[in-house]
Each structure stands twice: as C-alpha cells, then as structure tokens.
C-alpha positions as CSV (number, residue, x, y, z in Angstrom):
1,X,95.7,71.2,102.0
2,X,96.7,74.9,102.2
3,X,96.4,76.4,105.7
4,X,95.2,80.0,105.5
5,X,96.0,82.6,108.2
6,X,94.1,85.8,108.7
7,X,95.2,88.8,110.8
8,X,92.6,91.5,111.6
9,X,89.0,90.7,112.3
10,X,87.5,94.2,112.2
11,X,84.3,95.3,110.4
12,X,85.6,94.2,107.0
13,X,88.3,91.6,108.0
14,X,85.8,89.7,110.2
15,X,83.4,89.3,107.3
16,X,86.1,88.4,104.8
17,X,87.7,85.8,107.2
18,X,84.3,84.2,107.8
19,X,83.7,83.8,104.1
20,X,87.1,82.1,103.7
21,X,86.4,79.9,106.7
22,X,83.1,78.9,105.2
23,X,84.4,78.3,101.7
24,X,88.0,77.0,102.1
25,X,88.4,73.3,102.4
26,X,91.6,73.5,104.4
27,X,92.4,74.8,107.8
28,X,91.9,78.5,108.7
29,X,93.6,80.2,111.7
30,X,92.8,83.8,112.7
31,X,94.1,86.4,115.1
32,X,92.9,89.8,116.3
33,X,94.1,92.0,119.2
34,X,90.6,92.1,120.5
35,X,89.4,88.7,121.9
36,X,85.8,89.7,121.2
37,X,86.5,90.1,117.5
38,X,86.8,86.3,117.0
39,X,83.0,86.0,117.7
40,X,82.4,86.8,114.1
41,X,83.8,83.3,113.2
42,X,81.3,81.4,115.5
43,X,79.8,78.4,113.8
44,X,82.8,77.9,111.4
45,X,85.8,75.6,111.8
46,X,88.3,78.5,111.9
47,X,90.7,78.5,114.9
48,X,91.3,81.7,116.9
49,X,94.9,81.7,118.0
50,X,96.4,83.6,121.0
51,X,99.1,85.5,119.3
52,X,100.2,86.5,115.8
53,X,103.3,84.2,115.9
54,X,101.0,81.2,115.7
55,X,99.7,82.5,112.4
56,X,103.2,82.7,111.0
57,X,104.0,79.2,112.3
58,X,100.9,77.4,110.9
59,X,99.8,79.2,107.8
60,X,101.0,78.8,104.2
61,X,99.2,81.9,103.0
62,X,98.5,84.8,105.3
63,X,95.9,87.6,104.7
64,X,96.1,90.9,106.5
65,X,93.2,93.3,107.1
66,X,94.7,96.1,109.1
67,X,94.0,99.9,109.6
68,X,96.8,101.1,107.5
69,X,100.4,101.1,106.4
70,X,101.9,101.6,109.8
71,X,100.3,98.4,111.1
72,X,101.2,96.4,108.0
73,X,104.8,97.4,108.3
74,X,104.9,96.6,112.0
75,X,103.3,93.2,111.6
76,X,105.6,92.2,108.7
77,X,108.8,94.1,109.3
78,X,108.8,95.4,112.9
79,X,110.5,93.8,116.0
80,X,109.1,90.3,116.5
81,X,107.3,90.6,113.1
82,X,107.2,88.2,110.3
83,X,110.8,88.6,109.1
84,X,112.1,87.7,112.6
85,X,110.2,84.4,112.7
86,X,111.8,81.0,112.1
87,X,108.7,79.6,110.5
88,X,107.3,81.7,107.7
89,X,104.4,81.5,105.2
90,X,105.1,81.3,101.5
91,X,102.8,84.2,100.6
92,X,101.4,87.3,102.3
93,X,98.3,89.1,100.9
94,X,97.5,92.5,102.2
95,X,93.8,93.4,102.0
96,X,94.4,96.7,103.9
97,X,94.6,100.1,102.2
98,X,98.1,101.5,102.4
99,X,100.3,103.7,100.3
100,X,101.9,102.4,97.1
101,X,105.3,103.0,98.8
102,X,104.4,100.8,101.8
103,X,103.3,98.0,99.5
104,X,106.6,98.0,97.6
105,X,108.7,98.4,100.7
106,X,107.0,95.4,102.4
107,X,107.2,93.3,99.2
108,X,110.9,93.9,98.7
109,X,111.7,93.0,102.4
110,X,109.6,89.8,102.2
111,X,111.1,88.8,98.9
112,X,114.5,88.7,100.6
113,X,113.1,86.0,102.8
114,X,111.5,84.1,99.8
115,X,108.0,85.2,100.7
116,X,105.7,86.3,97.9
117,X,103.6,89.4,98.4
118,X,100.4,90.9,96.9
119,X,98.6,94.1,97.7
120,X,94.9,93.4,97.4
121,X,92.8,96.2,98.9
122,X,89.1,95.8,98.9
123,X,86.2,98.2,98.0
124,X,82.5,98.3,98.7
125,X,80.5,98.1,101.9
126,X,80.4,96.0,105.1
127,X,77.3,94.4,103.7
128,X,79.1,93.5,100.5
129,X,81.9,92.0,102.6
130,X,79.4,89.9,104.4
131,X,77.9,88.7,101.1
132,X,81.3,87.9,99.6
133,X,80.7,90.6,96.9
134,X,83.7,92.9,97.4
135,X,85.6,94.5,94.6
136,X,89.3,93.5,95.0
137,X,92.2,95.2,93.2
138,X,95.4,93.2,93.2
139,X,99.1,94.1,92.7
140,X,101.6,91.4,92.4
141,X,103.2,88.9,90.0
142,X,101.1,86.9,87.6
143,X,102.2,83.7,89.5
144,X,101.2,85.1,92.9
145,X,97.8,86.3,91.5
146,X,97.0,82.9,90.0
147,X,97.8,81.2,93.3
148,X,95.7,83.5,95.5
149,X,92.8,84.2,93.1
150,X,90.6,81.2,94.2
151,X,90.7,82.5,97.8
152,X,90.0,86.1,96.7
153,X,86.9,84.8,95.0
154,X,85.6,83.6,98.3
155,X,85.5,87.3,99.4
156,X,84.9,89.2,96.2
157,X,82.8,89.1,93.1
158,X,84.9,91.4,91.0
159,X,88.7,90.7,91.0
160,X,91.1,92.8,89.0
161,X,94.8,92.1,88.6
162,X,96.2,95.6,88.0
163,X,99.8,94.8,87.5
164,X,102.9,94.5,89.8
165,X,103.0,95.2,93.5
166,X,101.5,98.6,94.3
167,X,99.0,98.6,91.4
168,X,96.3,97.3,93.8
169,X,96.8,100.2,96.2
170,X,96.9,102.7,93.4
171,X,93.6,101.5,92.0
172,X,91.9,101.4,95.4
173,X,93.1,104.9,96.4
174,X,91.8,106.3,93.1
175,X,88.5,104.5,93.6
176,X,88.2,106.0,97.1
177,X,89.2,109.5,96.0
178,X,86.6,109.6,93.3
179,X,83.9,108.5,95.7
180,X,85.1,111.0,98.3
181,X,84.9,113.9,95.8
182,X,81.5,112.7,94.6
183,X,80.0,112.6,98.1
184,X,81.2,116.2,98.7
185,X,79.7,117.5,95.5
186,X,76.4,115.7,96.2
187,X,76.3,117.0,99.7
188,X,76.8,120.6,98.5
189,X,74.0,120.1,95.9
190,X,71.7,118.8,98.6
191,X,72.3,121.7,100.9
192,X,71.8,124.2,98.0
193,X,68.6,122.4,97.0
194,X,67.1,123.0,100.4
195,X,68.1,126.7,100.2
196,X,66.3,127.2,96.8
197,X,63.2,125.3,97.9
198,X,63.7,122.0,96.1
199,X,63.3,118.8,98.1
200,X,66.7,117.0,98.1
201,X,65.0,113.7,97.7
202,X,63.4,115.0,94.4
203,X,66.8,116.3,93.3
204,X,68.4,112.9,93.9
205,X,65.6,111.1,92.0
206,X,65.8,113.5,89.1
207,X,69.6,113.5,88.8
208,X,69.8,109.7,89.1
209,X,67.8,109.5,85.8
210,X,70.3,111.7,84.0
211,X,74.0,111.9,83.3
212,X,74.7,113.0,86.9
213,X,73.9,109.6,88.2
214,X,76.4,107.8,90.3
215,X,76.8,105.0,92.9
216,X,77.4,107.7,95.5
217,X,74.1,109.4,94.6
218,X,72.0,106.3,94.7
219,X,73.6,104.8,97.8
220,X,75.4,107.3,100.0
221,X,73.0,110.1,99.4
222,X,69.8,108.0,99.7
223,X,70.9,105.8,102.6
224,X,72.9,108.2,104.7
225,X,72.8,111.9,103.7
226,X,69.1,112.2,103.3
227,X,68.2,110.7,106.7
228,X,71.3,112.2,108.2
229,X,72.3,108.8,109.5
230,X,76.0,108.5,110.3
231,X,76.6,105.3,112.3
232,X,79.7,104.4,114.1
233,X,81.8,101.4,113.1
234,X,81.4,102.3,109.5
235,X,84.0,104.1,107.3
236,X,85.0,107.3,109.4
237,X,86.5,110.5,108.1
238,X,89.8,109.5,109.7
239,X,90.1,106.8,107.0
240,X,89.3,109.3,104.3
241,X,92.1,111.6,105.5
242,X,94.5,108.6,105.6
243,X,93.7,107.4,102.1
244,X,93.6,110.9,100.5
245,X,97.0,111.7,102.1
246,X,98.4,108.5,100.6
247,X,97.2,109.5,97.1
248,X,98.2,113.1,97.4
249,X,101.7,112.1,98.5
250,X,101.9,109.8,95.5
251,X,100.8,112.6,93.2
252,X,103.4,115.0,94.6
253,X,106.1,112.4,94.1
254,X,105.1,112.0,90.5
255,X,104.4,115.7,89.7
256,X,100.7,115.3,89.0
257,X,98.0,117.8,90.2
258,X,95.1,116.6,92.3
259,X,93.4,119.9,93.3
260,X,89.9,118.3,93.8
261,X,91.4,115.8,96.2
262,X,93.1,118.5,98.2
263,X,89.7,120.1,98.7
264,X,88.3,116.7,99.7
265,X,91.0,116.3,102.2
266,X,90.3,119.7,103.8
267,X,86.6,118.8,104.0
268,X,87.1,115.5,105.8
269,X,89.6,117.1,108.2
270,X,86.9,119.6,109.0
271,X,84.4,116.8,109.5
272,X,86.7,115.3,112.2
273,X,87.1,118.7,113.9
274,X,83.4,119.3,113.9
275,X,82.9,116.3,116.2
276,X,82.1,113.5,113.7
277,X,85.2,111.4,114.5
278,X,84.4,107.7,114.3
279,X,81.1,108.4,112.5
280,X,80.3,107.6,108.9
281,X,82.2,109.9,106.6
282,X,79.0,111.1,104.9
283,X,78.7,113.4,107.9
284,X,80.6,115.9,105.8
285,X,77.1,117.1,104.7
286,X,76.7,118.5,108.2
287,X,79.9,120.6,107.8
288,X,78.6,121.9,104.5
289,X,75.2,122.7,106.0
290,X,76.9,124.6,108.9
291,X,79.0,126.6,106.4
292,X,75.8,127.5,104.5
293,X,74.2,128.7,107.7
294,X,77.2,130.8,108.6
295,X,77.2,132.4,105.1
296,X,73.5,133.3,105.5
297,X,73.8,134.8,109.0
C-alpha cells in the first residue's frame, strides 16, 4: 500500500493532509516546522514525524504545501534536501503556488534522480479545503497525473490536468490574478456607491442579478468587504504580491502585456504599507476608501 508523505500543515495544507489521512487506505506521514501544526491531524492515523528526512525515507509519494517557490526549491534542491537523500520517493506533488520557472526547474532536477514531479496548486477557500472541495490545476505527464489523481480527489472536487509541468502553476496564477483584479474593481465600486448615496449592499444585490455578477462579488464582497472583516490567518496581501509578481515576470519573459495586473500589484503593495500585513487581502477596500477621502479633502 502506498505511503503518502505531506510537508506543510498550514491553513490549507493541514486541511488537505487531514482529508488524505481520512480517505487514504495506506500510511500517511506528515511534517511541519511548527509542532502545534500537527494538531490538525488529531483523530486520524497520520503519523507526525520529527524531521523532513523521515518523510523522504518512508513515503512513496510526497505532497508539498509550502509558502512559495523559495521554500519548494529549498526542500527539494537545497543542502540536505531531497536530492541529497539516499532514500527517495518516486513522486513529488507540489500543491504550493510558485512560478512556472520554479516548477520546471524542480521537475528537471528531480527527473535526474528518477523522481516524477507534478505542480498541482490549489484554489478556493480554507473552508473548501476542509470540505475536500478545492479546485486543483495540475501540470505533469499523463502518467504522473493518472497515478496521483485518486489522491487529489481526496482534497478537491474539480481536478484539471492542464498539460506538462508548469501548466498547473500558470492556470493557478491566472485564476488568482483575475480574482485580484475583480476584488479591486468591486471595492472601488462599493466606495463610489457610498459617495453617491447608494447602499453598497443594494449595489451588490443588483449587480449579482446582472452581467456584472462574479464569485468575488457574491463571496468576497458580501462576506468580507461589506462588514469590513479582514481576519488573520487567511490569504494576506503578501501572498497576492508574490503571485502577481510570478505572473508579471512570466508575462515579461513572453512579451505579453498585463497592465491590469500591474495596477493590482500596486494596490496590494499599498495594502501592506497601510498596516494590513497578515490580514485578509480584501482589506484593499480600506486603501481605496482612504484614497477617496483624501481626494475629497
């Protein structure tokens, strides 16, 4: 029976690993730098190990859920990382969001050690992760995708094989960028609605019945921007800056304009500078409201 390893038990990773531990018939071993992170697996048969080397030694397939490309490269290719180990898994699946270049670099390095690689970044909310209803976009060979798909379906309800390595990251970055731009446009409209005497709640309800409807309008606007609720341990503006930078770098390399995403990047950088570091990224509406107030004064 396949032994699955999981590295990174954060907000999303913890929920994903728990679903694997609950649904996978074989052994599951997990590691996180924070000892407290393992509490998310309480009540399952998953084993929390003391160091990442134990993951490489025991697991046949290893899933990564890490903050970004730097951490993925370090774990796989850095000193004492996967490529330096005697015992190695057959497959590594990266659920993190990284650049396309990072995915391809790691895949090429692991291929030299006969390790298959797939980039499989995830989309949707923490609650969707807990329910096992994530959207997962996968880049990798058809053979690798076929092998890992049953495990992916323990974490996600919508699985798309986008093509070779890097395709998953591209699809995820585009998904995030379109959401980022939508949230900013909605935030600007909500602030303007208040200025002209229209209740933003009424605006959201009206637009959601027309062609301006969107997931961001029905979820982010209603649940976060209307009540001005920007919790911590959600998706902070720092992650938006990271992901938008990945996409803009890719666009520059390929000579394709992304002016709307450049604007979005500026907005989220400003959100961090305004004191909303670590808070939910929808706090960008506060930056827009402050700008509006400055224009009026």
